[in-house]
MARVOTOR-456584 format. One record per residue: residue number from 1; residue in one letter; x, y, z of N, C-alpha, C in turn. Coordinates in steps of 0.001 Angstrom, whole numbers, plus 500000, padded with zeros to 6 digits. Layout:
<sites>
+-----+------+--------+--------+--------+--------+--------+--------+--------+--------+--------+
: pos : code :   n_xx :   n_yy :   n_zz :  ca_xx :  ca_yy :  ca_zz :   c_xx :   c_yy :   c_zz :
+-----+------+--------+--------+--------+--------+--------+--------+--------+--------+--------+
: NUM :    A :      X :      Y :      Z :      X :      Y :      Z :      X :      Y :      Z :
...
+-----+------+--------+--------+--------+--------+--------+--------+--------+--------+--------+
</sites>
This chain:
<sites>
+-----+------+--------+--------+--------+--------+--------+--------+--------+--------+--------+
: pos : code :   n_xx :   n_yy :   n_zz :  ca_xx :  ca_yy :  ca_zz :   c_xx :   c_yy :   c_zz :
+-----+------+--------+--------+--------+--------+--------+--------+--------+--------+--------+
:   1 :    M : 500822 : 498950 : 500038 : 500163 : 500205 : 500003 : 500867 : 501332 : 499963 :
:   2 :    S : 500587 : 502175 : 499116 : 501443 : 503433 : 499099 : 500630 : 504415 : 499784 :
:   3 :    K : 501500 : 505508 : 500509 : 500946 : 506668 : 500965 : 500565 : 507745 : 500051 :
:   4 :    T : 499552 : 508190 : 500284 : 498895 : 509430 : 499469 : 498861 : 510755 : 500383 :
:   5 :    R : 499626 : 511702 : 499928 : 499419 : 512712 : 500615 : 498326 : 513815 : 500362 :
:   6 :    I : 497568 : 514270 : 501214 : 496276 : 515123 : 500897 : 496574 : 516509 : 501634 :
:   7 :    T : 496057 : 517442 : 501138 : 496113 : 518832 : 501696 : 494693 : 519120 : 502030 :
:   8 :    T : 494232 : 519463 : 503355 : 492900 : 519645 : 503768 : 493080 : 520262 : 505453 :
:   9 :    D : 491915 : 521168 : 505425 : 491982 : 521888 : 506742 : 491369 : 520940 : 507699 :
:  10 :    K : 490361 : 519888 : 507391 : 489784 : 519075 : 508121 : 489724 : 517721 : 507522 :
:  11 :    L : 489940 : 516618 : 508327 : 489845 : 515297 : 507791 : 488792 : 514477 : 508355 :
:  12 :    Y : 487824 : 513882 : 507438 : 486799 : 513143 : 507930 : 487182 : 511758 : 507420 :
:  13 :    Y : 487340 : 510662 : 508478 : 487910 : 509477 : 508044 : 486780 : 508485 : 508581 :
:  14 :    G : 486346 : 507722 : 507665 : 485449 : 506491 : 508203 : 484132 : 506681 : 508570 :
:  15 :    F : 483809 : 508059 : 508420 : 482298 : 508406 : 509063 : 481785 : 509099 : 507888 :
:  16 :    P : 480440 : 508896 : 507807 : 479499 : 509546 : 506625 : 479544 : 511060 : 507471 :
:  17 :    I : 479611 : 511871 : 506140 : 479597 : 513238 : 506428 : 478182 : 513924 : 505995 :
:  18 :    F : 477512 : 514562 : 506922 : 476009 : 514994 : 506485 : 476260 : 516525 : 506285 :
:  19 :    L : 475553 : 517064 : 505381 : 475065 : 518583 : 505427 : 474138 : 518991 : 506255 :
:  20 :    L : 473952 : 519477 : 507146 : 472977 : 520020 : 507827 : 472642 : 521234 : 507556 :
:  21 :    G : 471561 : 521586 : 506864 : 470716 : 522661 : 506493 : 469677 : 523234 : 507534 :
:  22 :    Y : 469869 : 524681 : 507746 : 469033 : 525167 : 508835 : 468647 : 526654 : 508481 :
:  23 :    K : 467462 : 527102 : 508727 : 467123 : 528530 : 508591 : 468123 : 529100 : 509517 :
:  24 :    D : 468693 : 530462 : 508958 : 469533 : 531356 : 509576 : 468850 : 532695 : 509671 :
:  25 :    A : 468652 : 533280 : 510815 : 467971 : 534720 : 511013 : 468800 : 535738 : 509949 :
:  26 :    L : 470167 : 535425 : 510130 : 470879 : 536461 : 509388 : 471151 : 536284 : 507784 :
:  27 :    C : 471292 : 535062 : 507476 : 471636 : 534681 : 506121 : 470419 : 533992 : 505291 :
:  28 :    G : 469337 : 533786 : 506003 : 468295 : 533006 : 505271 : 468178 : 531631 : 505325 :
:  29 :    Y : 469299 : 530840 : 504809 : 469622 : 529765 : 505015 : 471049 : 529656 : 505148 :
:  30 :    N : 471401 : 528433 : 505822 : 472863 : 528224 : 505900 : 473091 : 526587 : 506022 :
:  31 :    F : 474175 : 526120 : 506140 : 474579 : 524701 : 506336 : 476010 : 524508 : 507298 :
:  32 :    T : 476090 : 523416 : 507980 : 477421 : 523004 : 508405 : 477572 : 521496 : 508029 :
:  33 :    T : 478635 : 520965 : 508326 : 478937 : 519567 : 508429 : 478896 : 518893 : 509695 :
:  34 :    I : 478467 : 517627 : 509601 : 478141 : 516915 : 510764 : 478880 : 515491 : 510403 :
:  35 :    S : 479531 : 514975 : 511408 : 480168 : 513613 : 511104 : 480055 : 512786 : 512074 :
:  36 :    S : 479378 : 513225 : 513174 : 479029 : 512369 : 514560 : 477757 : 512025 : 514476 :
:  37 :    S : 477536 : 510574 : 514084 : 475980 : 510251 : 513976 : 476095 : 508717 : 514181 :
:  38 :    Y : 474836 : 508386 : 514635 : 474604 : 506790 : 514480 : 473106 : 506691 : 514307 :
:  39 :    S : 472774 : 505292 : 513911 : 471157 : 505043 : 513664 : 470870 : 504200 : 514983 :
:  40 :    L : 469597 : 504681 : 515445 : 469106 : 504029 : 516535 : 467317 : 503618 : 516133 :
:  41 :    G : 467194 : 502361 : 515851 : 465841 : 502053 : 515324 : 465525 : 502907 : 513961 :
:  42 :    D : 464422 : 503450 : 513872 : 464174 : 504277 : 512958 : 464438 : 505990 : 512791 :
:  43 :    M : 465538 : 506135 : 513720 : 466019 : 507239 : 513991 : 467378 : 507577 : 513511 :
:  44 :    L : 467917 : 508781 : 513238 : 469220 : 509113 : 513081 : 469658 : 510007 : 514240 :
:  45 :    V : 470669 : 509830 : 514818 : 470982 : 510610 : 515884 : 472467 : 511236 : 515457 :
:  46 :    V : 472452 : 512628 : 515482 : 473432 : 513360 : 515162 : 473985 : 514301 : 516240 :
:  47 :    G : 475380 : 514503 : 516385 : 476037 : 515245 : 517392 : 476288 : 516550 : 516908 :
:  48 :    I : 475684 : 517593 : 517606 : 475845 : 519158 : 517229 : 476483 : 519800 : 518436 :
:  49 :    Y : 477469 : 520687 : 518210 : 478243 : 521424 : 519336 : 476994 : 522221 : 520012 :
:  50 :    K : 476929 : 522262 : 521300 : 475880 : 522788 : 521973 : 476019 : 524322 : 522053 :
:  51 :    F : 477254 : 524797 : 521751 : 477474 : 526228 : 521898 : 477731 : 526923 : 520426 :
:  52 :    G : 477226 : 526130 : 519509 : 477640 : 526528 : 518133 : 476322 : 527326 : 517546 :
:  53 :    K : 476597 : 527927 : 516529 : 475412 : 528842 : 515816 : 474341 : 527983 : 515387 :
:  54 :    A : 474681 : 526862 : 514849 : 473591 : 525738 : 514185 : 472744 : 525407 : 514837 :
:  55 :    L : 472932 : 525189 : 516325 : 472157 : 524594 : 517045 : 471101 : 525664 : 517620 :
:  56 :    G : 471855 : 527039 : 517932 : 470651 : 527988 : 518239 : 469830 : 528289 : 517189 :
:  57 :    Q : 470238 : 528326 : 516024 : 469274 : 528821 : 514856 : 468153 : 527884 : 514638 :
:  58 :    I : 468611 : 526236 : 514852 : 467692 : 525187 : 514611 : 466528 : 525383 : 515824 :
:  59 :    K : 467076 : 525779 : 516972 : 466045 : 526050 : 518046 : 465205 : 526971 : 517879 :
:  60 :    N : 465721 : 528116 : 517275 : 464752 : 529259 : 516965 : 463777 : 529020 : 515764 :
:  61 :    A : 464230 : 528292 : 514540 : 463395 : 527941 : 513587 : 462424 : 526516 : 513757 :
:  62 :    G : 463193 : 525716 : 514729 : 462314 : 524497 : 514952 : 462674 : 523473 : 513758 :
:  63 :    C : 463561 : 523729 : 512902 : 463479 : 522617 : 511701 : 464697 : 522603 : 511122 :
:  64 :    F : 465234 : 521610 : 510449 : 466511 : 521374 : 509882 : 466494 : 520295 : 508828 :
:  65 :    T : 467316 : 520315 : 507993 : 467499 : 519277 : 506964 : 468820 : 518205 : 507070 :
:  66 :    I : 468780 : 517298 : 506861 : 470089 : 516241 : 506752 : 470313 : 515840 : 505174 :
:  67 :    N : 471461 : 516194 : 504711 : 471571 : 515846 : 503215 : 473020 : 515086 : 503344 :
:  68 :    V : 472925 : 514083 : 502658 : 473987 : 513045 : 502490 : 474620 : 513088 : 501088 :
:  69 :    P : 475740 : 513916 : 501056 : 476538 : 514424 : 499825 : 477063 : 513069 : 499298 :
:  70 :    D : 477227 : 513124 : 498057 : 478308 : 512342 : 497414 : 479651 : 512845 : 497272 :
:  71 :    C : 480738 : 512206 : 496280 : 482125 : 512874 : 496389 : 481840 : 513885 : 495392 :
:  72 :    N : 480750 : 514223 : 494729 : 480803 : 515739 : 493862 : 480796 : 516863 : 494779 :
:  73 :    L : 480372 : 516633 : 496025 : 480323 : 518065 : 496749 : 481497 : 517981 : 497688 :
:  74 :    M : 482488 : 517499 : 497533 : 483629 : 517500 : 498503 : 484000 : 519117 : 498748 :
:  75 :    K : 484024 : 520024 : 497681 : 484536 : 521359 : 497822 : 483498 : 521948 : 499032 :
:  76 :    E : 482237 : 521568 : 498641 : 480962 : 522284 : 499612 : 481207 : 521685 : 501171 :
:  77 :    I : 481759 : 520547 : 501228 : 481812 : 520045 : 502473 : 483044 : 520664 : 503167 :
:  78 :    E : 484236 : 520802 : 502214 : 485475 : 521468 : 502923 : 485048 : 522880 : 503297 :
:  79 :    I : 484275 : 523582 : 502572 : 483934 : 524841 : 502832 : 483133 : 524778 : 503998 :
:  80 :    G : 481978 : 524113 : 504339 : 481221 : 523832 : 505460 : 481905 : 523289 : 506602 :
:  81 :    G : 483081 : 523065 : 506407 : 483791 : 522216 : 507599 : 484801 : 523124 : 508138 :
:  82 :    S : 485063 : 524245 : 507271 : 486410 : 525236 : 507709 : 485892 : 526581 : 507971 :
:  83 :    F : 484875 : 526847 : 507644 : 484495 : 528350 : 507737 : 483244 : 528510 : 508794 :
:  84 :    S : 483183 : 529428 : 509633 : 481978 : 529729 : 510642 : 481595 : 531081 : 510786 :
:  85 :    A : 480688 : 531341 : 511312 : 480163 : 532854 : 511641 : 481073 : 533657 : 512396 :
:  86 :    R : 482053 : 532877 : 513283 : 483001 : 533477 : 513927 : 484193 : 534196 : 513252 :
:  87 :    I : 484340 : 533759 : 511884 : 485518 : 534489 : 511190 : 484732 : 534914 : 509967 :
:  88 :    N : 485647 : 535868 : 509394 : 485250 : 536482 : 508057 : 485562 : 535751 : 506850 :
:  89 :    L : 484774 : 535557 : 506096 : 485050 : 534711 : 504716 : 485750 : 535366 : 503858 :
:  90 :    P : 486753 : 534870 : 503167 : 487553 : 535773 : 501949 : 486722 : 536467 : 500981 :
+-----+------+--------+--------+--------+--------+--------+--------+--------+--------+--------+
</sites>
């Protein structure tokens, strides 16, 4: 097996990555990446940072979406996993 060097700000290994979409009071709609999940019966349980912007917005709106992306959305996954409301986007 040969080694492959990759360049990324975040590395998601062996976990499905979800795009969690939510209504955002400032932007209208927004998304973040989620990689902490498991299924329990007919439910999908996801881990969301309790002090993060997404959870606050979801509590306000009362709804969110889960999207399971394929490899064609790797650029969006990288953006969603690297930027937050706490920093200025380029």
